[in-house]
N, C-alpha and C positions, 0 to 999 in steps of 0.2 A: 505493499500499499504506499509505502514512502516515497519509492521508486515511481508510482503510479504518477503521486501528485508533483513530484521534480518534473516527470516528464509533461505533465499536464501544465504547468509553469513555463517549461521551455517552448509548448506549442501554442502559446496565447494566440500568436497571430492565424493560428487555424479558424479565427472566427470569419476569416474573407472566403473561405472556401465552403461553398453552400451546396446544399441537395436537397431534395424533399422525399419524406416519407409518407407515401400517399397524399393528401391534401395538406398535408403539414409540413412547412419550410422549417428545415434545420441548418446548422452550420456544425463543421468538424468539431469545434470547441465545444459546441452543446452535447453533440454525440459522446464526446471524451467525460463531460460531466456526469450525463447519464448512466453511462457505463460504470463510472467509477463510484457513483451514490448507490448504483445496483449491487456491485461486489462488496462495498462497505455494508450495505444493509444485510446481505445474507449472511456475511460474517458476523455481523452483531447480532442478529437474531438467532443464529446458531448458539452465539456466547450466550444470550440472555435465556435460551432455552436450557441450555445445560446448567445454569444459575436454579432454572426454576423447578426442571424436571428431575435432574439428576443430583446436584449437590445440596441443593435446598439452603441455598448460602445468601438467607433473607438480609443479613446485616450489609453484605456487600451490593446486593440488589437495591438496598435503602439508600446506600451512599451514592450509587448510580443515580436515582431519582432525584436525591436532592441536589447533586452536581449540576443536572441538567434543568431544574425547575424554574429559576429564573430566567434563565436564557430561553427556555421554550415558550414561557409565555410572551415574550418581547418578540420572539419570531413569530409566534401565531397571530399578535396584534399587529405587526408590521406585514404581514401578508394579508391577514382580514382589509385592513385599510386598502392595500393594491386591489383586492378582490373587487372591492365596492367601487371603487375608480373605473375597473372594466365595466361593470354591470351600467354603471349611468354614461359610460362613452357613447357618443354618438356613431363613433366608429370602431365597432365592437372587434373586428377582425384585426385590425390595427394594434388595437389595444389589446387583445390576447396574446399578439406576438412579442409586445413589449412587457406585457407581465409575464410570459415565460421567460424572456430572455435576461430581464433586468432585476426581476425579483424571485422568481421561483428557482432558477437554477443556479444564481450565487448564494442564494440561501442553502441550497443543496450542498454546492461545493464548500461552504461556510463550515456545515456542519462535520464534514468528513475532515477538513483541515484541521480544525482545533481537537478532532479526536483522535488524530493521528499523529500530526506534527507536535513535538516537545520541543522546550523553548532550545535544547542543545542543539536541534535540527535545524533551527530556522536560517543558518548561515548556508544551509544546502541550498535554500529556497532562493537565496541571495544569488549564487554561484549558478543556479537555473535560470535565473533572470539574466544573468551576465552572458551565459551562453546563446541565449535566445537573441539578446542585443546585439552579441559579436555575428551572428549568421544575419542578420537583418541589417547590419551595418556592413559587413563584406558584399553584400547585395549592392547596396546604395554605393558603396566605393566603385563596385564594377559598372555602375550606372552612370557615375562620375567619369571615369576614365574614357569608357567607349561610347558612350549615348545610347546603348541597347538597354531593351527592357522598360523604357518609358513611354508610356500610352500617350501622352500629350506632345504631340510634334514641337509646339512652342518650348516646353520643358526639356525636350529632347537634342534642340538646336544648341550647339556649342556655345553661341553667344549669352542665349538665356537659359542654361540647362539648369534643372532643378531635379533631383534625386529624390526617390518616393519609397525605396528600398522594395519590401514587398507589399507596401501599400498602395493604394488608389492615388494620393495625393501627397506632397511633401509634408503638410501640417501632421499628418497622422503620423509620419517618421519621427519627427519632433517630439510629438506628445508621447511616444513609446518610449522612445530612448532617453530622452531627456532625464524623467524622472528615476531611471535605471541608474545612468550616469551618477546623479546625485546621491542616490543611494549606496553605489557603489564607493564613492567618495566617503562618504560618513563612515561605511564598513569597514574600508582599509584603515582610516584614521584611528578606529576604535581597536581595529588589531594591531597597529603599531603600539598605542598608548598601552594595550595589556602586555604586549611582548616587552616594552620598556619597565612596566612595573613587575613583570616576573623577573626580570633580569636585576632589577633593584632589589627586590626580595631576597634573590640569590646571593647577590653580593653582599647582603647585609647578613644574612645568614653566615657565608663564609667568612665574613669579619668576625663574627661573635664567635664562632668555631676556633678560628685563628687565637682570638684573645684568650680563649678557655684553655688551649694548648699551651700558649706562653707561661699563664700563670700554674 
């Protein structure tokens, strides 16, 4: 499940690949969310079934329910308000699409994310984002050097060239890569600070040990 989430984060631009399942429009990213939540749900239900029917570990089950109680109420209220907006909307089909893409599926992913990813694994999420932005940036670099893969002729012209990466327009590239770069800079600064702190602690311990040996 950890690696499935890392691959999902890496594949965030997959929302650009669209297809239909019957009358329902979908994207690769939405499909990844549904598959991820389905697998998590099966594993969670299996685990819960073992607790109830085999182990009778009601104390652990009670702790699980208490852990989710506050968050579950907020999620239900948030989803309910979005559902009401769909009902009263004059454009029901468009509202349903937004409801699915912007409310239901992010909530499903959020549930899986906080259930699987622990604090010590957050750095892997950052590296997955870094890998994703690297691939997108390499595509943009190729576009800048060659002018290929740019759908707009005006942007493709050498004098007015603007790259878009895998996205349909340049601003989308900046909106995706920019926040990731800022996150990476903060992460690297934090890692450097932690390394210096560890080195300082090690030097201090070494000095204390040397003083003890001298005495």
